[in-house]
N, C-alpha and C positions, 0 to 999 in steps of 0.2 A: 814534307807534305805532310808527314802523319799530322804535326801541329793547326795547320791550314785546313786540312779534314774533320779534326774535332772541333777546333773553333766554327766550322760551318754546321758541323751539326748543334751543338750549340747554339748557335743564332736560330737555327732552323727551328727546334722544340721550345726556345722561348719567344721569339714569332707566333708559335702554335698556340701557346701559352697566353701572351698576349692577345690576342686576337679574342681567344674564348673569354678571357678578364672583358674582352671591349664590348663582345658578346653580349655577355651577362648584365653589364652595365646599360646596356641601350635596353634591354630586356626590364633593367629595375626601372630605368627612367620611364619605360612607359607603364607599367604596376603603379610607378609613384601618380604619375598622371591621372590615371583611372583612377587611382584614392582619392585623389584630391577632386577630381567631378563628381565621387559617387557624395564626399563628405560635405561638398557645397549642394549638391542636391536634397541632401539628409537636412541640412540647415535649412534650408527652403521650408521642405515640409514640415521641421519642426516649428518653422516661424509661423507657417498657416494652422498649425494644432494649438499654438499659444494664442492667436488671436480669436480661435472657435471656442478654444478654453474658455477666455476671457468674456466672449459673448453668452458663454453658457453661464457663467460667474455670476453676470448681469439678469441673465433670465431668473437663474434660479433666487437672486435678492429678489427679482421683481416679484416670485411669486410667493415668496414667504413674506412680502410687506402685504400681496393682495389675501393670503392667509390671514396673517393678524387683524385685517382690517375686516373681513369675513365673521373672526371670532370676536371682534370687538360691536360687529353687530348683531351677533347673534345673542351676548351675551347682554344688551342693550333690551335685545325683543323678548328676552327671560327664554332662550334657547338654547339647545348647544350644537356647537358646530356640524357635528352626523347628522343633525334632524336639519339644520341650515342646507346642507350642502345636497340631500336628498330631494329638498324641495327645487332645488336648481336643477336637477339632474331630473325630476319629473315634470317642471317648468318646459326644458329642454327638449323632451318627448312628447309634450302636450305640442310644443310650436313645429317640431317636423311635423306631428299628424294634420295640422290646421295647415303648413304650406303643400302636404299632400295632396290635401281635400281643395284646397285652390285652383293647385297645379291640374287635378280632375276637372274640375268645372270650367277651367279654361279650356282645356284639351275638347270639353266636350263642347265648349260654343265657336269652337276652330271646326269642329263635325259638321255642325250644325251650319255654321257659315258657308263650308264647303257644300254640304249637300241644296242649303237654301238657294244658289247661285247656280243648279244643276238646272236651269229651265225645261228643257225637256226631260228630262228624268232618263237618260241613257245611262246615269255614272259616269260620264266623262264630261271634262269641262272642256271647251269647244273654246275657239279665238274669242268669238263672242262673247260667252259666258265667263272669259278671264276678268276683264278691266274690273265687273261686277263684283267678283269674287276677290279682286284686289283691294279694292275700294272697303268690301267689308272685313277684309282680316285688317286693314291700316287702323280699323275703328275698332277693336277689342283693345278694352282696358288692361294693363299691366300684361302687356306684349311688345316686344319691338320685333317687326316685321321685316324681313328683307326680300323685297319683291325681285329682283333679280334672281337668287339663289333658290325662291321657291317657283318661280318657272322656268327656269333650267332643270327643276327639279320634276314639274310636272312634265316639259316636255319628254325626257326620259322615259317618261312609263304613258306619253301616246295621252294624256290625260286625264285618265284612267283613275277615277275617287279609288275604288279599295286599293289598288297598287299602291298610288300616294301613302295613302294611311296605315299601309301594311307595312311600308320602308320607311315611312317618316315622321307617323305620328305615334305609333304603339313600341318603338323602339327607343328606351329612354337614354342607352347612348348614343343614338341616331339623331336622337333631337338636342343634345350637345353640343356636338361633333360638327353637322352641317351649320347648325344657327340660323335656320329658316326661320324659328322662333325660338326667342330670348324670352323666358320670364324673368318681369323684373318683382 
């Protein structure tokens, strides 16, 4: 009987050892699977970065070509590249100032159209004045006018010219986001 007891004890220990080994193997399989998934994600990200790198290299090449072209132009005109770049920057500033001036003139035209459409001079555009106002706004050059958005915005402020101007004409962010008036 002692021999059978010893065998049972040995089988018990070996079973515990085998169970622990199997558990460790399952854990290793799970870790291996997670590592494979992470490697796959890293490869995908690496591929995306490689594509972006190629695009950046192409852009850098184009920039160098443009710089070489500017250098040739500046040599042909007898000026150095820095002077040419300064002139281009000055031109951009002038162009921005012109755009801002034109935008201010267009806004003044918009305000004039709104004020001239207020026939009873109560600073409120009523339903009978809305048609004339929309016709005037459609006729302003260099402005795309969205009548539906305009009508909705005027209804929100009960036709009040002052409220409309405050919320929709003086705020540059609102002008761009709302799309009532798009400057061409």
